N, CA, C and O atoms as a GROMACS GRO file, in nm:
protein
  556
    1MET      N    1   0.277   4.812  -3.704
    1MET     CA    2   0.423   4.658  -3.610
    1MET      C    3   0.425   4.672  -3.406
    1MET      O    4   0.458   4.596  -3.316
    2LEU      N    5   0.395   4.747  -3.411
    2LEU     CA    6   0.344   4.764  -3.238
    2LEU      C    7   0.223   4.645  -3.216
    2LEU      O    8   0.224   4.562  -3.125
    3GLN      N    9   0.119   4.660  -3.324
    3GLN     CA   10   0.024   4.548  -3.277
    3GLN      C   11   0.056   4.422  -3.253
    3GLN      O   12   0.036   4.344  -3.160
    4ARG      N   13   0.148   4.413  -3.425
    4ARG     CA   14   0.212   4.288  -3.420
    4ARG      C   15   0.318   4.179  -3.321
    4ARG      O   16   0.331   4.058  -3.300
    5THR      N   17   0.385   4.318  -3.276
    5THR     CA   18   0.448   4.254  -3.180
    5THR      C   19   0.405   4.259  -3.038
    5THR      O   20   0.474   4.235  -2.939
    6MET      N   21   0.306   4.285  -3.043
    6MET     CA   22   0.231   4.273  -2.890
    6MET      C   23   0.116   4.078  -2.901
    6MET      O   24   0.092   3.999  -2.810
    7ASN      N   25   0.091   4.076  -3.001
    7ASN     CA   26   0.071   3.903  -3.032
    7ASN      C   27   0.153   3.854  -3.022
    7ASN      O   28   0.170   3.809  -2.908
    8ILE      N   29   0.227   3.834  -3.094
    8ILE     CA   30   0.372   3.759  -3.068
    8ILE      C   31   0.427   3.769  -2.951
    8ILE      O   32   0.511   3.685  -2.921
    9VAL      N   33   0.397   3.861  -2.868
    9VAL     CA   34   0.452   3.858  -2.731
    9VAL      C   35   0.332   3.761  -2.624
    9VAL      O   36   0.349   3.665  -2.548
   10SER      N   37   0.222   3.833  -2.660
   10SER     CA   38   0.104   3.717  -2.583
   10SER      C   39   0.094   3.595  -2.566
   10SER      O   40   0.090   3.523  -2.466
   11LYS      N   41   0.090   3.565  -2.737
   11LYS     CA   42   0.124   3.412  -2.769
   11LYS      C   43   0.250   3.359  -2.714
   11LYS      O   44   0.260   3.237  -2.723
   12LYS      N   45   0.338   3.414  -2.666
   12LYS     CA   46   0.432   3.356  -2.618
   12LYS      C   47   0.416   3.315  -2.450
   12LYS      O   48   0.451   3.213  -2.390
   13SER      N   49   0.347   3.441  -2.403
   13SER     CA   50   0.308   3.442  -2.304
   13SER      C   51   0.204   3.299  -2.232
   13SER      O   52   0.200   3.234  -2.128
   14VAL      N   53   0.138   3.306  -2.354
   14VAL     CA   54   0.050   3.174  -2.323
   14VAL      C   55   0.115   3.018  -2.346
   14VAL      O   56   0.075   2.910  -2.302
   15TRP      N   57   0.229   3.050  -2.434
   15TRP     CA   58   0.278   2.915  -2.451
   15TRP      C   59   0.360   2.910  -2.334
   15TRP      O   60   0.366   2.797  -2.286
   16ILE      N   61   0.416   2.987  -2.280
   16ILE     CA   62   0.491   3.003  -2.120
   16ILE      C   63   0.374   2.946  -2.030
   16ILE      O   64   0.409   2.855  -1.955
   17SER      N   65   0.213   2.992  -2.023
   17SER     CA   66   0.234   2.962  -1.905
   17SER      C   67   0.165   2.813  -1.918
   17SER      O   68   0.153   2.750  -1.813
   18VAL      N   69   0.122   2.759  -2.033
   18VAL     CA   70   0.065   2.662  -2.001
   18VAL      C   71   0.220   2.552  -2.038
   18VAL      O   72   0.188   2.434  -2.038
   19VAL      N   73   0.295   2.563  -2.052
   19VAL     CA   74   0.444   2.494  -2.025
   19VAL      C   75   0.405   2.539  -1.875
   19VAL      O   76   0.303   2.480  -1.840
   20ALA      N   77   0.441   2.600  -1.805
   20ALA     CA   78   0.434   2.626  -1.687
   20ALA      C   79   0.341   2.532  -1.588
   20ALA      O   80   0.388   2.507  -1.477
   21LEU      N   81   0.245   2.493  -1.614
   21LEU     CA   82   0.124   2.477  -1.617
   21LEU      C   83   0.124   2.317  -1.604
   21LEU      O   84   0.059   2.261  -1.516
   22LEU      N   85   0.192   2.254  -1.686
   22LEU     CA   86   0.254   2.146  -1.736
   22LEU      C   87   0.339   2.109  -1.623
   22LEU      O   88   0.301   2.021  -1.546
   23ASN      N   89   0.432   2.159  -1.609
   23ASN     CA   90   0.538   2.170  -1.560
   23ASN      C   91   0.498   2.142  -1.393
   23ASN      O   92   0.583   2.077  -1.332
   24ILE      N   93   0.374   2.186  -1.315
   24ILE     CA   94   0.310   2.194  -1.212
   24ILE      C   95   0.257   2.096  -1.145
   24ILE      O   96   0.263   2.063  -1.026
   25LEU      N   97   0.183   2.037  -1.273
   25LEU     CA   98   0.122   1.920  -1.268
   25LEU      C   99   0.186   1.784  -1.248
   25LEU      O  100   0.154   1.679  -1.192
   26LEU      N  101   0.317   1.844  -1.336
   26LEU     CA  102   0.375   1.710  -1.329
   26LEU      C  103   0.463   1.675  -1.233
   26LEU      O  104   0.519   1.566  -1.225
   27ALA      N  105   0.474   1.759  -1.166
   27ALA     CA  106   0.565   1.727  -1.011
   27ALA      C  107   0.447   1.748  -0.962
   27ALA      O  108   0.468   1.859  -0.913
   28LEU      N  109   0.352   1.728  -0.942
   28LEU     CA  110   0.237   1.737  -0.859
   28LEU      C  111   0.196   1.537  -0.890
   28LEU      O  112   0.227   1.469  -0.792
   29LEU      N  113   0.173   1.508  -0.934
   29LEU     CA  114   0.173   1.386  -1.030
   29LEU      C  115   0.302   1.265  -0.958
   29LEU      O  116   0.289   1.159  -0.897
   30MET      N  117   0.408   1.334  -0.995
   30MET     CA  118   0.520   1.286  -0.910
   30MET      C  119   0.548   1.271  -0.761
   30MET      O  120   0.628   1.187  -0.718
   31MET      N  121   0.463   1.377  -0.667
   31MET     CA  122   0.461   1.382  -0.565
   31MET      C  123   0.320   1.281  -0.501
   31MET      O  124   0.316   1.256  -0.380
   32VAL      N  125   0.253   1.250  -0.559
   32VAL     CA  126   0.157   1.148  -0.568
   32VAL      C  127   0.169   1.044  -0.554
   32VAL      O  128   0.123   0.970  -0.467
   33ASP      N  129   0.250   1.020  -0.657
   33ASP     CA  130   0.331   0.886  -0.698
   33ASP      C  131   0.375   0.782  -0.559
   33ASP      O  132   0.330   0.688  -0.495
   34LYS      N  133   0.478   0.858  -0.563
   34LYS     CA  134   0.590   0.851  -0.426
   34LYS      C  135   0.509   0.797  -0.325
   34LYS      O  136   0.536   0.686  -0.280
   35LYS      N  137   0.373   0.890  -0.266
   35LYS     CA  138   0.304   0.837  -0.172
   35LYS      C  139   0.300   0.730  -0.132
   35LYS      O  140   0.298   0.727  -0.009
   36ASN      N  141   0.298   0.583  -0.207
   36ASN     CA  142   0.251   0.479  -0.171
   36ASN      C  143   0.369   0.372  -0.176
   36ASN      O  144   0.357   0.250  -0.193
   37SER      N  145   0.504   0.457  -0.156
   37SER     CA  146   0.710   0.413  -0.180
   37SER      C  147   0.708   0.405  -0.084
   37SER      O  148   0.624   0.484  -0.040
   38PHE      N  149   0.779   0.323   0.030
   38PHE     CA  150   0.860   0.357   0.127
   38PHE      C  151   0.986   0.328   0.192
   38PHE      O  152   1.014   0.210   0.170
   39SER      N  153   1.088   0.393   0.272
   39SER     CA  154   1.169   0.393   0.296
   39SER      C  155   1.188   0.254   0.362
   39SER      O  156   1.105   0.183   0.418
   40PHE      N  157   1.368   0.229   0.330
   40PHE     CA  158   1.417   0.105   0.412
   40PHE      C  159   1.400   0.155   0.569
   40PHE      O  160   1.407   0.269   0.615
   41TRP      N  161   1.372   0.011   0.643
   41TRP     CA  162   1.333  -0.017   0.763
   41TRP      C  163   1.444  -0.003   0.835
   41TRP      O  164   1.500   0.082   0.766
   42SER      N  165   1.515  -0.024   0.921
   42SER     CA  166   1.650  -0.124   0.980
   42SER      C  167   1.652  -0.191   1.028
   42SER      O  168   1.759  -0.240   1.064
   43ASP      N  169   1.482  -0.261   1.076
   43ASP     CA  170   1.448  -0.369   1.144
   43ASP      C  171   1.474  -0.437   1.029
   43ASP      O  172   1.478  -0.546   1.087
   44GLY      N  173   1.505  -0.480   0.862
   44GLY     CA  174   1.521  -0.550   0.793
   44GLY      C  175   1.351  -0.610   0.754
   44GLY      O  176   1.335  -0.720   0.701
   45ALA      N  177   1.274  -0.549   0.779
   45ALA     CA  178   1.139  -0.498   0.670
   45ALA      C  179   1.148  -0.525   0.532
   45ALA      O  180   1.250  -0.505   0.466
   46MET      N  181   1.045  -0.569   0.487
   46MET     CA  182   1.011  -0.522   0.326
   46MET      C  183   0.957  -0.384   0.336
   46MET      O  184   0.908  -0.313   0.422
   47SER      N  185   0.999  -0.376   0.169
   47SER     CA  186   0.995  -0.154   0.183
   47SER      C  187   0.918  -0.248  -0.004
   47SER      O  188   0.932  -0.347  -0.076
   48LEU      N  189   0.856  -0.143   0.008
   48LEU     CA  190   0.744  -0.126  -0.130
   48LEU      C  191   0.823  -0.059  -0.252
   48LEU      O  192   0.826   0.064  -0.246
   49LEU      N  193   0.879  -0.109  -0.347
   49LEU     CA  194   0.973  -0.050  -0.476
   49LEU      C  195   0.852   0.019  -0.565
   49LEU      O  196   0.822   0.136  -0.589
   50GLY      N  197   0.796  -0.112  -0.602
   50GLY     CA  198   0.719  -0.041  -0.739
   50GLY      C  199   0.643  -0.149  -0.756
   50GLY      O  200   0.617  -0.215  -0.655
   51LYS      N  201   0.578  -0.201  -0.916
   51LYS     CA  202   0.505  -0.260  -0.940
   51LYS      C  203   0.596  -0.330  -1.075
   51LYS      O  204   0.690  -0.257  -1.106
   52VAL      N  205   0.589  -0.399  -1.121
   52VAL     CA  206   0.665  -0.455  -1.289
   52VAL      C  207   0.541  -0.512  -1.330
   52VAL      O  208   0.466  -0.543  -1.237
   53GLU      N  209   0.496  -0.538  -1.465
   53GLU     CA  210   0.437  -0.570  -1.546
   53GLU      C  211   0.515  -0.659  -1.610
   53GLU      O  212   0.634  -0.631  -1.616
   54VAL      N  213   0.487  -0.737  -1.648
   54VAL     CA  214   0.560  -0.872  -1.717
   54VAL      C  215   0.423  -0.956  -1.821
   54VAL      O  216   0.322  -1.006  -1.773
   55GLY      N  217   0.466  -0.949  -2.000
   55GLY     CA  218   0.408  -0.975  -2.026
   55GLY      C  219   0.430  -1.097  -2.198
   55GLY      O  220   0.452  -1.053  -2.311
   56GLY      N  221   0.418  -1.229  -2.165
   56GLY     CA  222   0.406  -1.312  -2.245
   56GLY      C  223   0.620  -1.370  -2.204
   56GLY      O  224   0.689  -1.418  -2.293
   57GLU      N  225   0.644  -1.358  -2.138
   57GLU     CA  226   0.831  -1.432  -2.107
   57GLU      C  227   0.796  -1.487  -1.966
   57GLU      O  228   0.733  -1.409  -1.894
   58PRO      N  229   0.824  -1.603  -1.916
   58PRO     CA  230   0.855  -1.662  -1.824
   58PRO      C  231   0.933  -1.572  -1.714
   58PRO      O  232   0.875  -1.555  -1.607
   59ALA      N  233   1.083  -1.501  -1.737
   59ALA     CA  234   1.123  -1.473  -1.624
   59ALA      C  235   1.051  -1.272  -1.605
   59ALA      O  236   0.961  -1.201  -1.650
   60ILE      N  237   1.139  -1.265  -1.533
   60ILE     CA  238   1.072  -1.110  -1.481
   60ILE      C  239   1.203  -1.009  -1.470
   60ILE      O  240   1.294  -1.008  -1.388
   61ALA      N  241   1.184  -0.944  -1.556
   61ALA     CA  242   1.279  -0.863  -1.594
   61ALA      C  243   1.333  -0.746  -1.458
   61ALA      O  244   1.258  -0.659  -1.415
   62THR      N  245   1.406  -0.757  -1.431
   62THR     CA  246   1.454  -0.711  -1.282
   62THR      C  247   1.464  -0.515  -1.291
   62THR      O  248   1.574  -0.483  -1.338
   63GLY      N  249   1.403  -0.432  -1.268
   63GLY     CA  250   1.501  -0.304  -1.266
   63GLY      C  251   1.366  -0.197  -1.409
   63GLY      O  252   1.383  -0.090  -1.467
   64ALA      N  253   1.215  -0.322  -1.411
   64ALA     CA  254   1.163  -0.262  -1.526
   64ALA      C  255   1.010  -0.236  -1.458
   64ALA      O  256   0.921  -0.320  -1.468
   65PHE      N  257   0.990  -0.096  -1.381
   65PHE     CA  258   0.893  -0.110  -1.358
   65PHE      C  259   0.793   0.031  -1.430
   65PHE      O  260   0.823   0.127  -1.501
   66SER      N  261   0.627  -0.032  -1.351
   66SER     CA  262   0.559   0.025  -1.420
   66SER      C  263   0.447   0.085  -1.296
   66SER      O  264   0.390  -0.006  -1.236
   67ALA      N  265   0.411   0.225  -1.255
   67ALA     CA  266   0.344   0.272  -1.181
   67ALA      C  267   0.188   0.312  -1.238
   67ALA      O  268   0.102   0.383  -1.187
   68SER      N  269   0.191   0.208  -1.417
   68SER     CA  270   0.060   0.261  -1.429
   68SER      C  271  -0.071   0.183  -1.332
   68SER      O  272  -0.179   0.228  -1.293
   69GLY      N  273  -0.018   0.076  -1.318
   69GLY     CA  274  -0.138  -0.015  -1.308
   69GLY      C  275  -0.257  -0.100  -1.448
   69GLY      O  276  -0.361  -0.166  -1.446
   70SER      N  277  -0.191  -0.062  -1.523
   70SER     CA  278  -0.263  -0.195  -1.640
   70SER      C  279  -0.198  -0.299  -1.650
   70SER      O  280  -0.088  -0.336  -1.608
   71PHE      N  281  -0.312  -0.359  -1.737
   71PHE     CA  282  -0.273  -0.474  -1.792
   71PHE      C  283  -0.272  -0.522  -1.969
   71PHE      O  284  -0.286  -0.625  -2.034
   72ALA      N  285  -0.250  -0.393  -1.992
   72ALA     CA  286  -0.198  -0.407  -2.144
   72ALA      C  287  -0.122  -0.558  -2.203
   72ALA      O  288  -0.004  -0.590  -2.189
   73ASN      N  289  -0.201  -0.612  -2.252
   73ASN     CA  290  -0.133  -0.707  -2.355
   73ASN      C  291  -0.140  -0.838  -2.294
   73ASN      O  292  -0.077  -0.936  -2.334
   74GLY      N  293  -0.229  -0.838  -2.185
   74GLY     CA  294  -0.255  -0.942  -2.095
   74GLY      C  295  -0.087  -0.959  -2.011
   74GLY      O  296  -0.049  -1.071  -1.976
   75ALA      N  297  -0.009  -0.848  -1.990
   75ALA     CA  298   0.045  -0.848  -1.920
   75ALA      C  299   0.093  -0.891  -1.803
   75ALA      O  300   0.083  -0.776  -1.759
   76LYS      N  301   0.151  -0.971  -1.680
   76LYS     CA  302   0.079  -0.980  -1.563
   76LYS      C  303   0.205  -0.893  -1.462
   76LYS      O  304   0.323  -0.872  -1.488
   77GLN      N  305   0.116  -0.853  -1.328
   77GLN     CA  306   0.166  -0.732  -1.286
   77GLN      C  307   0.199  -0.768  -1.091
   77GLN      O  308   0.146  -0.806  -0.987
   78TYR      N  309   0.306  -0.728  -1.143
   78TYR     CA  310   0.380  -0.763  -0.957
   78TYR      C  311   0.490  -0.662  -0.881
   78TYR      O  312   0.590  -0.594  -0.904
   79SER      N  313   0.396  -0.704  -0.768
   79SER     CA  314   0.453  -0.616  -0.648
   79SER      C  315   0.603  -0.615  -0.609
   79SER      O  316   0.639  -0.726  -0.569
   80VAL      N  317   0.714  -0.507  -0.608
   80VAL     CA  318   0.817  -0.497  -0.619
   80VAL      C  319   0.842  -0.460  -0.491
   80VAL      O  320   0.819  -0.345  -0.453
   81PHE      N  321   0.924  -0.611  -0.364
   81PHE     CA  322   0.947  -0.498  -0.222
   81PHE      C  323   1.156  -0.561  -0.251
   81PHE      O  324   1.216  -0.628  -0.335
   82THR      N  325   1.181  -0.509  -0.161
   82THR     CA  326   1.321  -0.446  -0.086
   82THR      C  327   1.320  -0.551   0.051
   82THR      O  328   1.244  -0.548   0.148
   83GLN      N  329   1.430  -0.645   0.022
   83GLN     CA  330   1.448  -0.735   0.224
   83GLN      C  331   1.595  -0.745   0.298
   83GLN      O  332   1.644  -0.854   0.267
   84TRP      N  333   1.643  -0.704   0.345
   84TRP     CA  334   1.770  -0.716   0.378
   84TRP      C  335   1.748  -0.860   0.461
   84TRP      O  336   1.661  -0.875   0.546
   85LYS      N  337   1.881  -1.001   0.405
   85LYS     CA  338   1.862  -1.109   0.497
   85LYS      C  339   2.039  -1.112   0.519
   85LYS      O  340   2.129  -1.052   0.460
   86LEU      N  341   2.039  -1.215   0.639
   86LEU     CA  342   2.188  -1.228   0.630
   86LEU      C  343   2.305  -1.294   0.549
   86LEU      O  344   2.272  -1.412   0.558
   87ALA      N  345   2.345  -1.294   0.525
   87ALA     CA  346   2.466  -1.326   0.416
   87ALA      C  347   2.540  -1.367   0.476
   87ALA      O  348   2.511  -1.487   0.468
   88ASP      N  349   2.656  -1.358   0.565
   88ASP     CA  350   2.751  -1.392   0.629
   88ASP      C  351   2.768  -1.368   0.790
   88ASP      O  352   2.692  -1.288   0.843
   89ARG      N  353   2.866  -1.436   0.867
   89ARG     CA  354   2.863  -1.401   1.008
   89ARG      C  355   3.010  -1.468   1.033
   89ARG      O  356   3.031  -1.589   1.041
   90TYR      N  357   3.095  -1.375   1.044
   90TYR     CA  358   3.221  -1.448   1.073
   90TYR      C  359   3.299  -1.329   1.176
   90TYR      O  360   3.294  -1.206   1.177
   91GLN      N  361   3.379  -1.438   1.268
   91GLN     CA  362   3.430  -1.349   1.438
   91GLN      C  363   3.561  -1.294   1.343
   91GLN      O  364   3.618  -1.339   1.244
   92ASP      N  365   3.576  -1.186   1.416
   92ASP     CA  366   3.680  -1.077   1.358
   92ASP      C  367   3.792  -1.046   1.482
   92ASP      O  368   3.806  -0.932   1.524
   93GLY      N  369   3.851  -1.132   1.522
   93GLY     CA  370   3.918  -1.138   1.707
   93GLY      C  371   3.775  -1.107   1.779
   93GLY      O  372   3.676  -1.178   1.769
   94SER      N  373   3.783  -1.009   1.840
   94SER     CA  374   3.656  -1.054   1.951
   94SER      C  375   3.540  -0.960   1.877
   94SER      O  376   3.466  -0.898   1.953
   95TYR      N  377   3.530  -0.953   1.806
   95TYR     CA  378   3.449  -0.929   1.709
   95TYR      C  379   3.351  -0.954   1.631
   95TYR      O  380   3.413  -1.018   1.546
   96MET      N  381   3.260  -0.952   1.600
   96MET     CA  382   3.180  -1.032   1.562
   96MET      C  383   3.100  -0.958   1.443
   96MET      O  384   3.025  -0.867   1.479
   97VAL      N  385   3.109  -0.990   1.288
   97VAL     CA  386   3.076  -0.947   1.202
   97VAL      C  387   2.957  -1.015   1.089
   97VAL      O  388   2.943  -1.133   1.056
   98GLU      N  389   2.887  -0.903   1.050
   98GLU     CA  390   2.732  -0.974   1.015
   98GLU      C  391   2.750  -0.893   0.897
   98GLU      O  392   2.785  -0.775   0.896
   99ALA      N  393   2.719  -0.982   0.777
   99ALA     CA  394   2.650  -0.892   0.636
   99ALA      C  395   2.566  -0.933   0.607
   99ALA      O  396   2.536  -1.052   0.606
  100TYR      N  397   2.480  -0.805   0.562
  100TYR     CA  398   2.373  -0.859   0.506
  100TYR      C  399   2.288  -0.817   0.343
  100TYR      O  400   2.272  -0.705   0.296
  101ARG      N  401   2.252  -0.932   0.292
  101ARG     CA  402   2.228  -0.876   0.129
  101ARG      C  403   2.081  -0.803   0.126
  101ARG      O  404   1.990  -0.813   0.208
  102GLN      N  405   2.089  -0.717  -0.011
  102GLN     CA  406   1.911  -0.686  -0.035
  102GLN      C  407   1.915  -0.754  -0.131
  102GLN      O  408   2.016  -0.770  -0.200
  103TYR      N  409   1.750  -0.830  -0.162
  103TYR     CA  410   1.698  -0.913  -0.236
  103TYR      C  411   1.574  -0.822  -0.271
  103TYR      O  412   1.513  -0.750  -0.192
  104GLU      N  413   1.547  -0.842  -0.416
  104GLU     CA  414   1.452  -0.798  -0.471
  104GLU      C  415   1.324  -0.896  -0.474
  104GLU      O  416   1.352  -0.995  -0.541
  105ILE      N  417   1.171  -0.904  -0.416
  105ILE     CA  418   1.129  -1.029  -0.372
  105ILE      C  419   0.991  -0.973  -0.414
  105ILE      O  420   0.911  -0.905  -0.349
  106TYR      N  421   0.983  -1.034  -0.575
  106TYR     CA  422   0.818  -1.009  -0.670
  106TYR      C  423   0.736  -1.077  -0.579
  106TYR      O  424   0.760  -1.177  -0.511
  107LYS      N  425   0.616  -0.995  -0.588
  107LYS     CA  426   0.474  -1.107  -0.551
  107LYS      C  427   0.392  -1.061  -0.651
  107LYS      O  428   0.425  -0.989  -0.745
  108ASP      N  429   0.230  -1.131  -0.614
  108ASP     CA  430   0.192  -1.067  -0.699
  108ASP      C  431   0.045  -1.036  -0.698
  108ASP      O  432   0.014  -1.135  -0.765
  109LYS      N  433  -0.028  -0.998  -0.684
  109LYS     CA  434  -0.182  -1.000  -0.690
  109LYS      C  435  -0.227  -1.018  -0.508
  109LYS      O  436  -0.251  -0.930  -0.426
  110ASN      N  437  -0.225  -1.193  -0.490
  110ASN     CA  438  -0.194  -1.213  -0.414
  110ASN      C  439  -0.165  -1.269  -0.284
  110ASN      O  440  -0.202  -1.353  -0.203
  111GLY      N  441  -0.037  -1.135  -0.316
  111GLY     CA  442   0.072  -1.172  -0.207
  111GLY      C  443   0.136  -1.305  -0.208
  111GLY      O  444   0.185  -1.351  -0.105
  112LYS      N  445   0.138  -1.352  -0.292
  112LYS     CA  446   0.251  -1.497  -0.299
  112LYS      C  447   0.352  -1.464  -0.376
  112LYS      O  448   0.342  -1.415  -0.488
  113THR      N  449   0.474  -1.496  -0.307
  113THR     CA  450   0.629  -1.495  -0.348
  113THR      C  451   0.605  -1.528  -0.503
  113THR      O  452   0.513  -1.607  -0.523
  114VAL      N  453   0.667  -1.485  -0.604
  114VAL     CA  454   0.670  -1.510  -0.702
  114VAL      C  455   0.820  -1.522  -0.778
  114VAL      O  456   0.839  -1.565  -0.892
  115LYS      N  457   0.918  -1.475  -0.686
  115LYS     CA  458   1.072  -1.478  -0.750
  115LYS      C  459   1.140  -1.390  -0.657
  115LYS      O  460   1.099  -1.274  -0.651
  116THR      N  461   1.205  -1.414  -0.608
  116THR     CA  462   1.311  -1.354  -0.528
  116THR      C  463   1.493  -1.344  -0.666
  116THR      O  464   1.541  -1.416  -0.754
  117VAL      N  465   1.528  -1.208  -0.600
  117VAL     CA  466   1.662  -1.199  -0.659
  117VAL      C  467   1.736  -1.142  -0.605
  117VAL      O  468   1.706  -1.033  -0.556
  118PRO      N  469   1.867  -1.199  -0.594
  118PRO     CA  470   1.984  -1.081  -0.506
  118PRO      C  471   2.015  -0.977  -0.592
  118PRO      O  472   2.021  -0.961  -0.713
  119THR      N  473   2.036  -0.900  -0.476
  119THR     CA  474   2.058  -0.742  -0.547
  119THR      C  475   2.269  -0.760  -0.526
  119THR      O  476   2.330  -0.865  -0.503
  120GLU      N  477   2.313  -0.657  -0.540
  120GLU     CA  478   2.471  -0.655  -0.549
  120GLU      C  479   2.467  -0.588  -0.446
  120GLU      O  480   2.583  -0.564  -0.412
  121ASN      N  481   2.372  -0.529  -0.356
  121ASN     CA  482   2.357  -0.405  -0.235
  121ASN      C  483   2.430  -0.488  -0.107
  121ASN      O  484   2.405  -0.608  -0.116
  122PHE      N  485   2.481  -0.469  -0.038
  122PHE     CA  486   2.551  -0.557   0.070
  122PHE      C  487   2.520  -0.420   0.194
  122PHE      O  488   2.499  -0.310   0.145
  123ASN      N  489   2.518  -0.430   0.337
  123ASN     CA  490   2.556  -0.380   0.421
  123ASN      C  491   2.633  -0.500   0.577
  123ASN      O  492   2.589  -0.602   0.629
  124THR      N  493   2.738  -0.432   0.599
  124THR     CA  494   2.751  -0.468   0.718
  124THR      C  495   2.755  -0.434   0.860
  124THR      O  496   2.774  -0.319   0.899
  125ILE      N  497   2.738  -0.524   0.928
  125ILE     CA  498   2.779  -0.425   1.115
  125ILE      C  499   2.858  -0.532   1.166
  125ILE      O  500   2.858  -0.655   1.162
  126ARG      N  501   2.951  -0.403   1.238
  126ARG     CA  502   3.057  -0.534   1.326
  126ARG      C  503   3.026  -0.489   1.495
  126ARG      O  504   2.999  -0.374   1.531
  127TYR      N  505   3.034  -0.567   1.552
  127TYR     CA  506   3.009  -0.526   1.714
  127TYR      C  507   3.096  -0.694   1.791
  127TYR      O  508   3.150  -0.798   1.752
  128CYS      N  509   3.058  -0.616   1.926
  128CYS     CA  510   3.162  -0.702   1.998
  128CYS      C  511   3.055  -0.754   2.150
  128CYS      O  512   3.024  -0.697   2.256
  129PRO      N  513   3.031  -0.859   2.102
  129PRO     CA  514   2.920  -0.926   2.190
  129PRO      C  515   2.965  -0.964   2.326
  129PRO      O  516   3.071  -1.026   2.319
  130GLY      N  517   2.917  -0.948   2.464
  130GLY     CA  518   2.958  -0.938   2.598
  130GLY      C  519   3.107  -0.857   2.668
  130GLY      O  520   3.164  -0.854   2.777
  131CYS      N  521   3.132  -0.772   2.473
  131CYS     CA  522   3.234  -0.649   2.591
  131CYS      C  523   3.146  -0.553   2.661
  131CYS      O  524   3.025  -0.531   2.659
  132GLU      N  525   3.247  -0.503   2.724
  132GLU     CA  526   3.197  -0.414   2.849
  132GLU      C  527   3.210  -0.308   2.807
  132GLU      O  528   3.312  -0.273   2.746
  133VAL      N  529   3.086  -0.215   2.836
  133VAL     CA  530   3.046  -0.074   2.749
  133VAL      C  531   3.111   0.000   2.870
  133VAL      O  532   3.076   0.008   2.988
  134LYS      N  533   3.189   0.039   2.819
  134LYS     CA  534   3.310   0.203   2.941
  134LYS      C  535   3.201   0.360   2.918
  134LYS      O  536   3.199   0.429   2.816
  135VAL      N  537   3.158   0.373   2.986
  135VAL     CA  538   3.100   0.549   3.025
  135VAL      C  539   3.211   0.652   3.038
  135VAL      O  540   3.309   0.642   3.112
  136LEU      N  541   3.178   0.761   2.948
  136LEU     CA  542   3.293   0.869   2.946
  136LEU      C  543   3.262   0.904   3.058
  136LEU      O  544   3.160   0.891   3.125
  137PRO      N  545   3.384   0.962   3.078
  137PRO     CA  546   3.378   1.086   3.236
  137PRO      C  547   3.230   1.164   3.211
  137PRO      O  548   3.168   1.188   3.108
  138GLY      N  549   3.209   1.186   3.326
  138GLY     CA  550   3.100   1.292   3.318
  138GLY      C  551   2.955   1.301   3.260
  138GLY      O  552   2.884   1.400   3.243
  139GLU      N  553   2.939   1.210   3.242
  139GLU     CA  554   2.812   1.076   3.209
  139GLU      C  555   2.748   1.032   3.326
  139GLU      O  556   2.661   0.944   3.320
   0.00000   0.00000   0.00000
């Protein structure tokens, strides 16, 4: 009975070790994969989101990302970037308000823009051009 229990325990520990090792490998692969993506730059420069593969259809499906890099079934591969563009500007009293909209930009392997898709993401800034900047006491 003791021998049978030891065999079961040793088999479970082997499986637990294998599962733990696979989890560590997956975590490492996820960290390596994120090395190629960029965060948003505040100057409005484009940032890389990932790659999209589209096969046999003229439209590019937004949000369908693939990091595999393969060309299965003759699919075309595109790099997807985001860029903030000025959408609206208006005066609010003595303040100027600017609204920026985020766009997904699809580029082929030669860097040519294939498609630009507006997203629902907006950023707004409000500033006072020509206003006097007052210094706080003690500065």
